[in-house]
C-alpha positions as CSV (number, residue, x, y, z in Angstrom):
1,M,9.5,18.0,3.0
2,K,8.7,14.4,2.3
3,T,11.5,12.0,1.2
4,I,11.0,9.6,-1.7
5,L,13.3,6.7,-2.3
6,V,13.4,5.9,-6.0
7,V,14.8,2.4,-6.8
8,E,15.5,2.2,-10.5
9,D,18.6,0.8,-12.4
10,E,17.9,2.6,-15.6
11,M,19.5,6.0,-14.9
12,R,17.6,7.8,-17.6
13,I,14.3,6.8,-16.0
14,A,15.7,7.4,-12.5
15,R,16.7,11.0,-13.4
16,L,13.3,11.6,-15.0
17,V,11.4,10.4,-11.9
18,R,13.8,12.3,-9.6
19,D,13.4,15.6,-11.6
20,Y,9.6,15.4,-11.6
21,L,9.4,14.6,-7.9
22,E,11.8,17.4,-7.0
23,V,9.8,19.9,-9.0
24,A,6.7,18.7,-7.1
25,G,8.5,19.5,-3.8
26,F,9.9,16.2,-2.7
27,E,13.4,15.3,-1.5
28,V,14.6,12.3,-3.6
29,I,17.1,9.6,-3.0
30,V,18.0,7.3,-5.9
31,A,19.3,3.7,-5.5
32,G,20.2,1.6,-8.5
33,E,20.0,-1.9,-7.0
34,G,18.3,-3.9,-4.3
35,G,21.1,-3.9,-1.6
36,A,21.6,-0.2,-1.9
37,A,17.8,0.4,-1.7
38,L,17.5,-1.5,1.5
39,A,20.5,0.3,3.0
40,S,19.0,3.6,2.0
41,A,15.6,2.7,3.4
42,R,17.2,1.8,6.7
43,G,19.3,4.9,6.9
44,S,17.1,7.6,5.5
45,K,13.7,6.2,6.5
46,P,11.8,7.6,3.4
47,D,8.2,8.5,3.5
48,L,7.5,6.5,0.3
49,V,9.4,4.1,-2.0
50,V,9.1,4.0,-5.8
51,L,10.4,0.5,-6.6
52,D,11.3,-1.0,-10.0
53,L,10.9,-4.8,-10.2
54,G,13.5,-5.5,-12.8
55,L,16.6,-4.8,-10.8
56,P,20.1,-6.3,-11.3
57,G,21.1,-8.9,-8.8
58,R,18.3,-8.7,-6.2
59,D,14.8,-8.7,-7.7
60,G,12.5,-5.9,-6.8
61,L,9.9,-8.4,-5.4
62,D,12.6,-9.6,-2.9
63,V,13.3,-5.9,-2.0
64,A,9.5,-5.3,-1.4
65,R,9.3,-8.5,0.7
66,E,12.2,-7.5,2.9
67,L,10.9,-3.9,3.3
68,R,7.7,-5.3,4.5
69,T,9.4,-7.4,7.2
70,S,10.6,-4.3,8.9
71,S,8.5,-1.4,7.8
72,N,5.1,-0.2,6.6
73,V,6.6,2.5,4.4
74,P,4.2,3.0,1.4
75,I,5.5,1.3,-1.8
76,I,4.6,2.2,-5.4
77,I,5.9,-0.4,-7.9
78,L,7.1,1.0,-11.2
79,T,7.9,-1.7,-13.7
80,A,7.6,-3.0,-17.3
81,R,6.0,-6.1,-16.0
82,G,2.4,-5.4,-16.8
83,D,0.9,-8.9,-16.6
84,E,-2.0,-9.2,-14.1
85,S,-0.1,-12.0,-12.3
86,D,2.8,-9.7,-11.7
87,R,0.5,-6.9,-10.4
88,I,-1.2,-9.3,-8.0
89,V,2.1,-10.6,-6.7
90,G,3.3,-7.1,-6.0
91,L,0.1,-6.1,-4.3
92,E,0.1,-9.2,-2.2
93,L,3.6,-8.4,-1.0
94,G,2.1,-5.2,0.4
95,A,2.6,-2.6,-2.4
96,D,0.2,0.3,-2.2
97,D,0.0,1.0,-6.0
98,Y,1.4,-0.2,-9.3
99,V,2.5,1.8,-12.3
100,V,3.4,0.1,-15.6
101,K,6.1,1.4,-18.0
102,P,5.9,3.3,-20.3
103,F,4.3,5.7,-17.8
104,S,3.4,9.4,-17.5
105,P,5.8,11.1,-14.9
106,K,2.9,13.5,-14.1
107,E,0.6,10.5,-13.3
108,L,3.4,9.0,-11.1
109,V,3.7,12.2,-9.1
110,A,-0.1,12.2,-8.7
111,R,0.0,8.6,-7.4
112,V,2.8,9.4,-5.0
113,R,0.7,12.3,-3.6
114,A,-2.4,10.2,-3.4
115,V,-0.7,7.4,-1.5
116,L,0.9,10.0,0.9
117,R,-2.6,11.6,1.4
118,R,-4.0,8.2,2.3
119,T,-1.2,7.7,4.9
120,E,-1.8,11.2,6.4
121,A,-5.6,10.8,6.3
122,A,-5.3,7.6,8.3
123,R,-3.2,9.3,10.9
124,D,-5.2,12.5,11.0
125,G,-8.7,11.1,10.8
126,G,-9.7,12.4,14.2
127,P,-9.4,11.1,17.8
128,E,-11.2,7.9,17.2
129,V,-10.8,4.3,18.2
130,L,-13.0,1.8,16.5
131,R,-13.9,-1.4,18.3
132,V,-15.7,-4.2,16.5
133,L,-15.8,-7.7,18.0
134,D,-12.2,-8.0,19.4
135,V,-10.6,-5.8,16.7
136,E,-9.5,-2.4,17.8
137,V,-8.6,0.3,15.2
138,D,-6.8,3.3,16.6
139,V,-7.3,5.8,13.7
140,P,-5.0,8.7,14.6
141,R,-2.1,6.3,15.6
142,M,-2.7,3.9,12.7
143,R,-2.6,1.0,15.2
144,V,-4.6,-2.2,15.0
145,T,-4.9,-4.9,17.6
146,V,-6.8,-8.2,17.5
147,G,-7.6,-9.6,20.9
148,G,-4.9,-7.3,22.3
149,R,-2.3,-8.5,19.8
150,P,-0.8,-5.7,17.7
151,V,-1.0,-6.1,13.9
152,D,1.1,-4.2,11.4
153,L,-0.7,-3.0,8.3
154,T,0.4,-1.0,5.3
155,P,-1.3,2.4,4.9
156,T,-3.6,1.0,2.2
157,E,-4.5,-2.0,4.2
158,F,-5.2,0.2,7.3
159,Q,-7.5,2.5,5.3
160,L,-9.4,-0.5,3.8
161,L,-9.8,-2.0,7.3
162,E,-10.8,1.3,8.8
163,T,-13.4,2.0,6.0
164,M,-15.1,-1.4,6.6
165,A,-14.8,-1.3,10.4
166,R,-16.6,2.1,10.6
167,E,-19.7,0.4,9.2
168,P,-19.8,-3.2,10.4
169,G,-22.3,-5.3,8.4
170,R,-22.4,-2.9,5.4
171,V,-21.5,-4.5,2.1
172,F,-18.9,-2.6,0.1
173,T,-18.3,-3.3,-3.5
174,R,-14.8,-3.5,-4.8
175,G,-15.4,-0.2,-6.7
176,Q,-16.4,1.5,-3.5
177,L,-13.3,0.3,-1.7
178,L,-11.1,1.5,-4.5
179,D,-12.7,4.9,-4.2
180,A,-12.1,4.9,-0.5
181,V,-8.3,4.2,-0.8
182,H,-7.4,6.0,-4.0
183,G,-8.8,9.5,-3.4
184,V,-8.2,10.3,-7.1
185,A,-9.6,8.8,-10.2
186,F,-7.5,6.1,-11.7
187,E,-8.4,3.2,-13.9
188,S,-10.4,0.7,-11.9
189,Y,-8.4,-2.3,-10.9
190,E,-10.7,-4.2,-8.7
191,R,-8.4,-7.3,-8.3
192,A,-6.2,-5.0,-6.3
193,I,-8.8,-5.0,-3.6
194,D,-8.9,-8.8,-3.5
195,A,-5.1,-8.8,-3.0
196,H,-5.2,-6.3,-0.2
197,V,-8.0,-8.1,1.6
198,K,-6.0,-11.3,1.3
199,N,-3.1,-9.6,3.0
200,I,-5.3,-8.2,5.8
201,R,-6.8,-11.6,6.4
202,K,-3.3,-13.2,6.8
203,K,-2.6,-10.6,9.5
204,I,-5.9,-10.4,11.5
205,E,-7.7,-13.7,11.0
206,P,-7.1,-16.7,13.2
207,T,-7.8,-18.9,10.1
208,P,-7.4,-16.8,7.0
209,G,-9.2,-19.4,4.8
210,L,-12.2,-19.3,7.2
211,P,-12.5,-15.5,7.9
212,R,-14.2,-14.3,11.0
213,Y,-13.9,-10.5,10.5
214,L,-13.5,-9.6,6.8
215,L,-16.3,-11.6,5.1
216,T,-16.8,-12.1,1.3
217,V,-20.2,-11.3,-0.2
218,H,-20.1,-13.3,-3.3
219,G,-20.7,-11.4,-6.5
220,V,-20.6,-8.1,-4.7
221,G,-17.6,-7.4,-2.5
222,Y,-16.8,-7.5,1.3
223,R,-18.1,-6.6,4.6
224,F,-16.8,-6.4,8.2
225,A,-18.6,-8.8,10.5
226,D,-21.0,-7.0,12.8
227,A,-21.4,-7.9,16.5
C-alpha cells in the first residue's frame, strides 16, 4: 500500500483529501504545518506528498524546497494560488504537478495515481541503460550520471530526460513532452515543461545558460543533443 503525506492546514479539506485517498486504497498521513510535514516526511518516507502552499508559519514553498534538498519524493502542490507565476515557482522547485483550489477530489486522486505511475514506469521500464555523449541514464534504477557524476532528478524530470535521451536529435514539442509525463489527459500546461527543463539543466549542464545536452528548438520545443 502506497503512503501519501497530505500537508494541509484547513482540516475540512485535509479530511476530504484523506477520505478520498483512503477509499482509493492509499495509506494517508496528515500534517497541518510545515515543521510537522518535514518531520513526517523524514520519519514515514511517503511515496508522494500533497502539499498546500498557504501553510501557517512555514510557507509551503519553503517546505517543498527543503524536501527537495534531501529527497526526490513526488510532490503535488494543492493551493488556492492559481497565478501562473506561482505555478512556475512551484514547478521550478521540483513539484511534479499542481492542483488549484477549488478542486475535484476525484481529479486529485487521478493525478496522484498518474504521478505514481510515472515513478513506477521509470523504475520498471526494462533493463536499459541509455548513454548519450557523457550522460548515462540507468532506467530501471532511476539513476543519472553526467561524466560519472551522479545527478538527482525528480520522477518527472527523470522521465522527461529519459524520453528525450531515447531519441537524441529528435525534436519534441512541449505537447508531446506533456503527453510523455502525464499519462492521462489533463489540461495542457506547456509552461510546466519549460520549468522542468530549466530544473534539469541546472542539474546536468556545466553552464545551464549555454546548454550542451538539452537544446531549445525555438518555436517548437526541445531536443537532446545527438553525438
